[in-house]
C-alpha positions in Angstrom: -8.4 3.1 -55.5 -6.8 1.8 -52.4 -8.5 -1.1 -50.6 -6.8 -0.2 -47.3 -9.2 0.4 -44.3 -9.4 4.0 -43.2 -7.1 4.8 -40.4 -8.4 5.5 -36.9 -7.5 9.0 -35.7 -5.3 8.8 -32.6 -5.9 12.4 -31.4 -8.9 13.2 -29.3 -11.8 14.7 -31.2 -13.4 16.7 -28.5 -12.6 18.3 -25.1 -14.4 20.2 -22.5 -13.6 23.9 -22.0 -11.0 25.3 -19.6 -11.9 27.9 -17.0 -8.9 30.2 -16.7 -9.2 32.2 -13.5 -6.9 35.2 -13.4 -6.1 37.2 -10.3 -3.8 40.1 -9.5 -3.9 43.2 -7.2 -5.2 46.5 -8.6 -2.6 48.0 -10.8 -0.7 44.8 -11.7 -1.8 44.8 -15.3 -4.8 42.4 -15.5 -6.7 44.7 -17.9 -3.7 45.1 -20.2 -3.1 41.4 -20.2 -6.8 40.7 -21.0 -6.8 43.1 -24.0 -3.6 41.4 -25.3 -5.2 37.9 -25.0 -8.4 39.0 -26.7 -6.4 39.9 -29.8 -6.5 36.1 -30.4 -10.1 35.4 -29.7 -9.9 31.7 -28.9 -11.8 31.9 -25.6 -14.8 33.7 -24.2 -14.3 36.5 -21.7 -16.7 36.3 -18.8 -17.9 39.8 -18.0 -18.2 40.2 -14.2 -21.0 42.1 -12.4 -20.2 44.9 -10.0 -22.0 47.5 -8.0 -19.2 50.1 -8.3 -19.6 53.2 -10.4 -18.3 53.0 -14.0 -14.9 54.7 -14.6 -14.4 57.0 -17.6 -14.4 55.0 -20.8 -16.0 51.8 -19.3 -19.0 50.3 -21.1 -21.8 48.3 -19.5 -21.8 44.8 -20.7 -18.2 45.1 -22.0 -16.0 46.0 -19.1 -18.6 45.0 -16.4 -22.3 44.5 -15.9 -23.0 47.5 -13.7 -25.8 46.6 -11.3 -27.5 48.4 -8.4 -26.8 46.9 -5.0 -30.5 45.7 -4.9 -30.2 43.9 -8.3 -26.9 42.3 -7.3 -28.3 41.0 -4.0 -31.4 39.6 -5.8 -29.0 37.6 -8.0 -27.3 36.3 -4.8 -30.6 35.2 -3.4 -31.5 33.4 -6.6 -28.1 31.5 -6.7 -27.1 33.2 -9.9 -23.4 33.7 -9.1 -20.6 31.2 -9.4 -18.8 33.4 -6.9 -19.2 36.8 -5.4 -17.5 39.0 -2.9 -17.4 42.5 -1.5 -14.1 44.2 -2.4 -13.2 47.9 -1.8 -16.7 48.5 -0.5 -18.4 47.1 -3.7 -19.8 43.8 -4.7 -18.2 41.8 -7.6 -19.6 38.5 -8.9 -19.3 36.0 -11.7 -22.6 34.7 -13.3 -22.8 30.9 -13.2 -25.1 29.8 -16.0 -23.3 31.0 -19.1 -19.9 29.8 -17.9 -21.1 26.2 -17.3 -22.9 26.1 -20.6 -19.8 27.2 -22.5 -17.5 24.8 -20.7 -19.7 21.9 -21.6 -19.6 22.9 -25.3 -15.8 23.0 -25.3 -15.4 26.7 -25.1 -12.6 28.1 -22.9 -13.6 30.9 -20.5 -11.4 33.6 -19.0 -12.5 35.1 -15.7 -10.7 38.1 -14.2 -11.5 38.2 -10.4 -9.9 38.9 -7.0 -8.5 36.3 -4.6 -11.7 36.0 -2.7 -13.6 35.0 -5.8 -10.9 32.7 -7.0 -11.0 30.9 -3.6 -14.7 30.4 -3.9 -14.4 28.9 -7.4 -11.4 26.8 -6.3 -13.7 25.3 -3.6 -16.6 24.5 -5.9 -18.0 21.0 -5.8 -19.6 21.4 -9.3 -17.8 18.7 -11.4 -17.9 20.8 -14.5 -16.1 23.6 -12.7 -13.6 21.4 -10.9 -12.5 19.7 -14.1 -12.2 23.0 -16.0 -10.5 25.1 -13.2 -7.1 26.6 -13.8 -6.0 29.6 -11.7 -3.2 32.1 -12.4 -1.8 34.9 -10.3 -0.2 37.9 -12.0 2.6 39.2 -9.7 3.3 42.9 -9.6 6.9 44.3 -9.9 6.8 45.8 -6.3 4.6 47.8 -4.0 6.1 51.2 -5.0 5.3 50.5 -8.7 1.8 49.6 -7.7 1.4 52.9 -5.9 2.8 54.8 -8.9 0.3 53.1 -11.2 -2.7 53.5 -9.0 -1.9 57.2 -8.3 -1.1 57.8 -12.0 -4.4 56.6 -13.4 -6.3 59.2 -11.3 -9.5 57.2 -10.8 -9.3 56.9 -7.0 -8.9 59.3 -4.1 -5.8 59.1 -1.9 -7.8 57.1 0.7 -9.0 54.7 -2.0 -5.4 54.2 -3.2 -4.3 53.4 0.3 -7.1 50.9 0.7 -6.2 49.2 -2.6 -2.5 49.0 -1.5 -3.4 47.4 1.8 -5.6 44.9 0.0 -2.8 44.2 -2.5 -0.5 43.1 0.3 -3.1 40.6 1.5 -3.7 39.4 -2.1 -0.1 39.0 -3.0 0.4 36.7 0.1 -2.0 34.2 -1.5 -0.1 33.6 -4.7 1.1 30.1 -3.4 -2.5 28.9 -3.5 -2.6 29.3 -7.3 -1.5 26.7 -9.8 0.5 29.2 -11.7 2.3 32.4 -10.6 3.2 34.7 -13.6 6.2 36.9 -12.8 6.1 40.6 -13.6 7.7 41.7 -16.9 7.0 43.5 -20.1 3.5 43.2 -21.6 5.0 40.9 -24.3 6.7 38.6 -21.7 3.6 38.3 -19.5 1.4 37.6 -22.5 3.8 34.9 -23.8 3.8 33.2 -20.4 0.0 33.1 -20.1 -0.4 31.9 -23.7 2.0 29.1 -23.0 0.0 28.1 -19.9 -3.2 28.1 -21.9 -1.7 25.9 -24.7 -0.6 23.3 -22.1 -3.8 23.2 -20.2 -5.8 22.6 -23.4 -3.9 19.3 -23.8 -4.7 18.1 -20.2 -5.9 14.5 -20.6 -8.7 14.9 -18.0 -10.5 17.2 -20.5 -10.0 15.1 -23.6 -12.5 12.6 -25.0 -11.1 9.3 -26.5 -11.2 9.2 -30.4 
């Protein structure tokens, strides 16, 4: 047996979770990216709430928590949302309680929200949120490709497509406000870029506890 004293580990033993906030205009590929990221389930996906009608194939509690306008507004009054906004004529919001609990336990959380919601979280004075916050903007190839994608999925009327395109122009103008801008590319290229960001942010010293 060796009489040498046990070595002291140099690497941190614990860290708080990272709150990855992902934004992109409709049709830029957020859902495809999320599905790709979830194939390696090393984070929790925060399911947003919305008052819009479910699209074909969407499941309550998986894609969104589908709420009535009355139920959503009750959550607003009770302070239940970390952020919420009205987009395309419907409410969208992120529930606060479960996210903060997971971050404190060292669980990373991914939130997929619009630029209004990201701005609200960015401005949060909650220390748990401020320490965890990392925002990424997924850039689309160009406006014509966005139009083609929105028209091709056949889930909106022509008027709704035009509204989403007008909103997309405003959202794209806000990419400099984000910590990371992820350029358009193949699914594999975008996924690789986002995974690299996630790996780096998990090593940020402000989230690590001394050994």
